[in-house]
N, C-alpha and C positions, 0 to 999 in steps of 0.2 A: 531663580524665577526663568533663568534663560533656559535651564535643563529641562523643564517642565514644557517651556514652549518648543524647542527644538524639535523639529519633524524626524520620526525614527525612519528607518528603511522601509518599512510597511507603509508608511505615509507617502514616502518619496515617491512609491510607484507611482503615485497619480499625477507626479509634477512632470512639467516639460523635459524632454530628451535631454536638453544640455544644461538642466538644472544643478550638476553637480560642478560646475564651475566655481572655485572657492573664492576668488577675489575679484575685483573690477579690473578690467583690462586697461593699459596706457592708451595715450593716444596713438604712439608709436607702432604698437601691437596692432588696434584697430587698423590703421594706414596698411600695415602689412598684409592683413587679414585681406583687405579690401583690394589690393593691387593683384593678391593671388587670384581671388575670384573674378576680376577684371580680363585676366590671361585666359579664361576658360570660354571666351567667345560667347556663342548665343545663350549660355545658362547666366550669363553675369547678373542680369537683372535680378531674376529670382533669388539667385545667392546672396546678392547683395542686401536684399531686403530681407531675408531671414537673418543675417548676420544684424544688420541695425535693429531688427524686432528684437532679438534676445539681449541686444545691450538694454534696450529701454526697458523690457519687462524686468531684468534682473536689478537695475538700477531702482525702478520703481520698489522691488521688494525688498532692497537692502533698506530705502529710505525709511518704508514703512516699520521694517524690524528695529531700526535705529530710534523711531518716535516710541514705539512701543515700550523698547526695553529703557527708555528715557528714565532716569532717576532724578524727580523734581526736588528731593529732600534739601540740596544745597541751595536751592532759590526760592523756595518757600516753606511756611509752616502749613500752608494748606495741605488739605489730604482728600482722597475720592472716597466716599462710603457708597457702595453698591447697595441700595435698598432691595431686599429679595422677599418675595410672597408668594403664595399659592395660589392658582387662578381658578377661574370657576366651575373647572371639571374636577377639582379637588386633587389632581394629579400633576398640572400643568406647572412649570415654573415661570414667574414673571420675575422682572430686575428693571431698576433704572438708576442712575448715577446721580449723585448730588456731592458738591463741594463744600466740605466743612472747613471752618477757619483754623483748626488746629487739631493736632491727635487728641484722641479719645480712649478711654479706658473701661467705660462702660455704657450700656445703652441710654441710662438717665441722660447722658450728657448731649444725646442726639436730639434733634428737632424731629417732632412729627412730620408725616409728609403726606401728601395726597396723590391720586390718580382717577384715570377714568374708567370706573367699573364696568360702564356699558361696553366697553372694549374688550373687556374679560371675560364677559358673561356674570358680572356679579353686581348689575345694579342696571335700572331702566334708563333709558335715554334721557328722560326728563329730569331725573334726577340720579346724575351719574357720579356724583363725589363719593369716594371712598378715602378713607384714611389709614395711613400705615403708623403703627406704633411699633418703634424699635423694640427689639427684645433681646437679641442675643449678637454679640460679635466674634466674627472670627477675622485671621489675616489673611488678606488677599494673596493668592499665589501667583495670579496674573499679573497685576500691578505692582506687586511687591512694596517695598518701603513700608511706610505707616498706613498704607490704605488698608481700608477693610471691609468685608463682606458682612452685610447687618440682616438678620433674619426678623421680618416684621411678621404681625397679625394684622388684621384688617376691621375697620369700624365704620358704622355711619358717622356722619358730623356731628351728630347726638351723641355719642360715645357707645354706641350698641354694637354689639360683635354682629357682623354680617353672618348669614347662614353658613358659609365656607369657612369660617373663621372655628376649628375645633381646637385651636390651641388655648383661646380663652378658658372653656370649660375645662380642659384638662388641666390647666394651670391652677383653676381653683380647686379642683381634687388634690391635685399634689402639694398645694400650701396648707392644707387641713393639718392639723396638730397631729391626729392619729395616723393618718396616712404617711407624714415626714417620719415619724418615729419609728415606722418598720422600713424606714431606708429601701425604698424598691428598686431593685436593679432590672435593668434589662440589656438584653444581648439580642441585637438586630443583625441578621442574616440576609442582605438584600441582594436577589439575582436580579441578573437582566441580559438582556439579549441584544448583540451588536449586529445592526442590518447595512446593506449595501445602499447607499444613498438614493440611488436613481430607481432601483429595483424593488428595494424593501425585502430584499431575501438575505438571509444571514451572512455574516461576513466569513469568507473562507469556502463558503458552497458554489459550486457551479449554478451560474444562472438558469433557473427554469429547471432545476435537477437536484439531484440529492447526494451527498457523500455517503461514504460507508457507513453501516449501523453504528449504534451507540456502544460505547465499550472501551476504546483507548484515548476517548477524548478528557475524561475526569483528571484534573490534576495533570494533565499528559503534557509532554514536550514535543517539539519537533514541527516543521513546517506543514507537514501533513495531518497534526495534530491540534494544533494550539493557534486560535486566530484571534488577534485584538491583544496579544500580551502588552505589547507597548502602551495601550489606551488604560490598561488594566493597572500597569506600574507608574504610569503618569499620574492615574485618579490617585493611587496609593500614598505617592509622595505628596500630590497636592493636599490630600486630607491631613496628614502629618503636619507641613508646612502652616494650615491654616489653624491648627489646634484641635482639629476632629480626633475624637477618641477612637479611630480604625485600630482594629486589632489583627486584622490579615485581609488575605485576597486568595482566590484560586479559581481555575478554570473548571467548569461545570461539567455536566453528564452529556449536553447536547452540544454540538461544535457551535463555536461562535457565542456561547453563553457563559458568562462568569458570574462571580459572588464575592463579595466583600461582606467584612463584619464590623460591626460598631458596637462598642460597651466592653465592659459592662458601664452602663452609665444609669445615674440616679434621676429619677423622677422626669421632670419637663426638658432635663438636658438631654434625654433619648431621643426626644421628637426633634428639636433643634439641631441636634447633630446628624441625623438620619437625612434630615430634610435640606441641610447646607451641603451633606456628600453627595446627594441627587443632585443639587444644583450645580456642583463641581464638575460632576460626570457628564451633563448636559454642555458645559461650556467645553470639556475636553473634547468629547466626540464631534461638537459643532468645529472645532479647529482642524480635527482630524478628517473630516469631511464623513463621518459616519452616522447614522442615525441610531439614538437611543430608545431600546423599547424596554418598558416594564411591563409589557401584555402578558397574562397569566397563561397563555398557550399561543403562541406566536406562530408554530408550524404546527398542523393538524396532523395526526399520524401517531407515528411509534416513535414519537420524541419528547423528552422530558418538558414541562412547563417550567415557568419563572416564579418564584414565589418570593414573599419576605417573612421568613420563620422568625418568631419572636420569643426568646428563651427569658424567663422572668423568675424572681424572686422576692421574699421579704425576708426581714431580718428573722422574723419568727419560725420560716422555712429553713435557714440556714442554721439555727441553733438545734441544739439538742433535742430530740422529740419533733423535729420539723416535719418527719414524713406524716404525721396525722395531720397537721396544719395543711399540708399540699393535699390530701386527700380531701378536705372539706373544700376547698379552693377548687379542685376540680368537679366535685359535685354541684357546687354553684354555677360553675360554667355550663356544664352539661344542661341545667335547667333552661338557659337561655341561649341554646346553641343557634336556631333559626334568626335570632336578634341580632346576634354577633356576627353571622355569615353576611345578614344583609348589609352591615356597616364596614365590611372589609373591601369594598369596591366592585366594580363590572367584571365578568368574565369568568370568575372562579370556578364556574360550573363547568367550563371546558378542562379545566385542570384537575379538578377534584373529583377523579371519577374512580377511585380505588386501583387504578393502575399508574404505572410509572412513579413509583414511590410515593403516591399520596393515599389518603383515605377518601373515603364517599363523602361528599358535601351533604348529604342526606342524613347522615348519622355522627353521632358524636363518641368518639372512641378514645381510650387511654390504653397505655401500657405502662411498667415500670423496667427501664434498663437499668445498666450499671451504673450509667452516668446520671439517674433520676428519673421520674416520668417523663413520658412524652405523650402529647395529646393534641 
């Protein structure tokens, strides 16, 4: 856990000039410093203030880090469960913390909880209670120990799934005996862009200007090609610690853009794992002081967008003669192209233009490569 929380050299660039002092200074050392400053005459007041301010700031940071890294396991059986759900936009992540009396191994051991849906765009003010149903558990890489992250879906007090709860219907489909017999595999490629916090401009880009054209950044290495690697690596390790089935990561075509892959995962697990991985990424970029963007086209012009490509197969597709099954599935998908596109989120018309490694949003297309059909 400590390694995940530790700031990298890239992150330290945002810290105060003297933040590289490794250990607290003794009273003697402080006295010596102040005596030297007092000998400098007219500048002694401002110099003295700077030294004392530095001591106060470092001490506060150290105390906070000590508490954040505190292992409570020897002192209590209680754990902290972070209940996580999808907010009203359908893409924003929300969470809050709950004390649980003892460690748990299955979501059924956890109580339901509630929240104010009017504050997340999921309920009216006069009837704002929304109920959280725990559905999946992951280890918490931020708190460590027996503490957990809990993926939840959302219901009215009467037990009806609210409109933004897409998991409920998906779970019904995947629990169907015919569907589960096909062992549906998902491999999800999540692209994302890292933005500088105060200007909402990609990490590594000169503010208000542009880097060199695309070409050297994809899977690139070097300070002039790779921006945000420490965040990507911290996220990778956090996912592995949590138990998320992450299978890889790489720098993307546009500088400041990255991708990671989750899967192969079976059925509803794919959704739970990708959403938990997104939550971890939100928390890690929060700690780094960097903004995470899943926008399909964060920068207009001759720059690649960011998507979430989904690889899919069933048992029938993977067996002998599976190519014919694949072609039938592709035909069925082609007949409902517009309906599917409308469900994929907002802004895809800015990315799916037929340029920058994309197909046109207006037409369904597919091709067979050495690795299998692509559509």
